[in-house]
C-alpha positions in Angstrom: 2.3 11.1 19.0 2.8 8.9 21.9 4.6 6.2 21.2 4.5 5.1 17.5 6.4 1.8 16.5 6.8 -0.6 13.6 6.5 -4.2 13.8 6.8 -7.1 11.3 3.7 -9.4 11.7 3.0 -12.8 10.0 0.3 -12.4 7.4 -2.5 -14.2 9.5 -2.1 -11.8 12.1 -2.1 -8.7 9.7 -5.4 -6.4 10.6 -7.9 -7.3 7.9 -10.2 -4.6 8.4 -7.4 -1.8 8.0 -6.3 -3.5 4.9 -9.6 -3.3 3.4 -9.5 0.3 3.8 -6.7 0.6 0.8 -8.0 -2.7 -0.9 -11.8 -4.1 -0.8 -10.9 -7.3 -1.9 -10.6 -9.9 0.9 -9.3 -12.6 -1.9 -7.1 -10.1 -3.4 -5.6 -9.4 0.1 -5.2 -12.9 0.9 -3.5 -13.7 -2.0 -0.7 -11.1 -1.3 -0.3 -11.8 2.4 0.8 -15.2 1.9 4.2 -14.2 0.5 4.2 -10.6 1.5 5.9 -8.9 4.1 3.6 -7.2 6.6 4.5 -4.3 8.8 2.1 -2.5 11.3 2.4 0.7 13.1 1.3 0.7 16.9 0.5 3.8 18.5 1.1 2.7 22.2 -1.0 -1.1 21.8 -3.3 0.1 19.2 -2.7 -0.9 15.3 -2.9 2.5 13.6 -1.4 1.5 10.0 0.0 -1.0 8.1 2.0 -2.1 4.4 2.6 -4.9 2.5 5.4 -5.6 0.0 6.5 -8.6 -1.9 8.6 -9.8 -4.6 7.6 -9.5 -7.9 11.0 -10.5 -9.2 14.5 -10.8 -7.7 15.2 -7.2 -8.0 11.7 -5.6 -8.1 9.3 -5.5 -5.2 5.6 -4.2 -5.1 4.1 -2.0 -2.3 0.7 -4.1 -2.3 -1.0 -2.3 0.2 -0.5 0.7 2.6 -3.3 2.1 4.7 -3.7 4.5 8.0 -7.0 4.3 10.2 -8.9 6.9 9.2 -8.9 8.9 12.4 -5.0 8.8 12.6 -4.5 10.1 8.9 -2.7 13.6 8.6 -0.3 12.8 10.9 2.6 11.9 9.1 2.1 7.8 9.7 1.5 7.3 6.3 4.8 8.8 5.2 6.7 6.8 7.8 5.2 3.8 6.7 5.9 4.6 3.1 9.4 5.3 3.9 9.6 2.0 6.2 8.4 0.3 2.8 11.0 1.5 0.5 13.7 1.0 3.4 12.4 -2.4 3.7 12.3 -3.3 -0.2 15.9 -2.3 -0.5 17.3 -4.1 2.6 15.4 -7.2 0.8 17.5 -6.6 -2.4 15.0 -4.8 -4.6 16.5 -2.3 -6.9 12.8 -1.1 -7.9 9.6 -0.6 -6.0 6.5 -0.6 -7.8 2.7 0.1 -7.0 -0.7 0.4 -8.2 -3.3 3.0 -7.8 -6.3 5.0 -8.9 -5.6 7.5 -11.5 -6.8 10.3 -9.5 -7.2 11.3 -5.8 -4.6 12.0 -2.8 -3.1 8.7 -3.3 -1.3 9.7 -6.4 0.4 13.0 -5.0 1.1 11.1 -1.7 3.6 8.3 -3.7 4.9 11.1 -5.8 6.1 13.1 -3.1 8.0 10.6 -2.1 9.8 10.1 -5.9 7.6 7.5 -7.4 6.9 8.1 -11.1 4.0 7.1 -13.5 5.4 3.9 -15.7 1.9 2.7 -17.1 -1.7 3.0 -17.1 -4.1 -0.4 -17.1 -7.2 0.5 -18.6 -10.4 -0.6 -16.9 -8.3 -2.6 -14.2 -10.7 -1.4 -11.4 -13.7 -2.6 -13.4 -12.1 -6.0 -14.4 -10.8 -7.1 -10.9 -13.3 -5.7 -8.5 -17.1 -6.9 -8.7 -18.3 -3.7 -7.0 -17.6 -0.2 -8.4 -15.0 1.9 -6.5 -15.7 5.6 -6.0 -13.6 8.4 -4.6 -15.2 11.9 -4.6 -18.1 11.0 -6.5 -16.0 9.4 -9.7 -15.6 6.0 -10.3 -12.1 4.5 -10.2 -11.7 2.7 -14.0 -8.0 2.8 -15.0 -5.1 1.5 -12.7 -1.7 3.6 -12.5 1.1 1.7 -12.2 4.1 3.7 -10.4 7.7 2.7 -9.6 10.7 4.1 -8.0 14.5 3.4 -8.6 16.0 2.2 -5.1 
């Protein structure tokens, strides 16, 4: 990697196309960008990654979205963003960082490697919150897992 830097940006400057890689709902993304903290990863001058965290309560924050451009995946950028999100939540006073993800796929192991644990299952979440079916590796996402990390 040349020069990878992280920058906090206002919600209106968030890279929507990249956020849509991880969450296909513009409506949901717009909702959490309003009061979320958005950080982008730039490789030289190009935005290659992003994450958004927001407060759920005084001590609990949620990682709402994290994405890396497909052509830059597998280079450690996602792990760098995730660890920065954990540090950011801790600096903002969180004692717990939560997130929601599908019940299978590489995202689940990505979060578990960082120490996140499954704390709940939300049956039919993806069926109820997304108008179009979501598929990964030929399987339809139905249930959402809630994961948490004590900070």
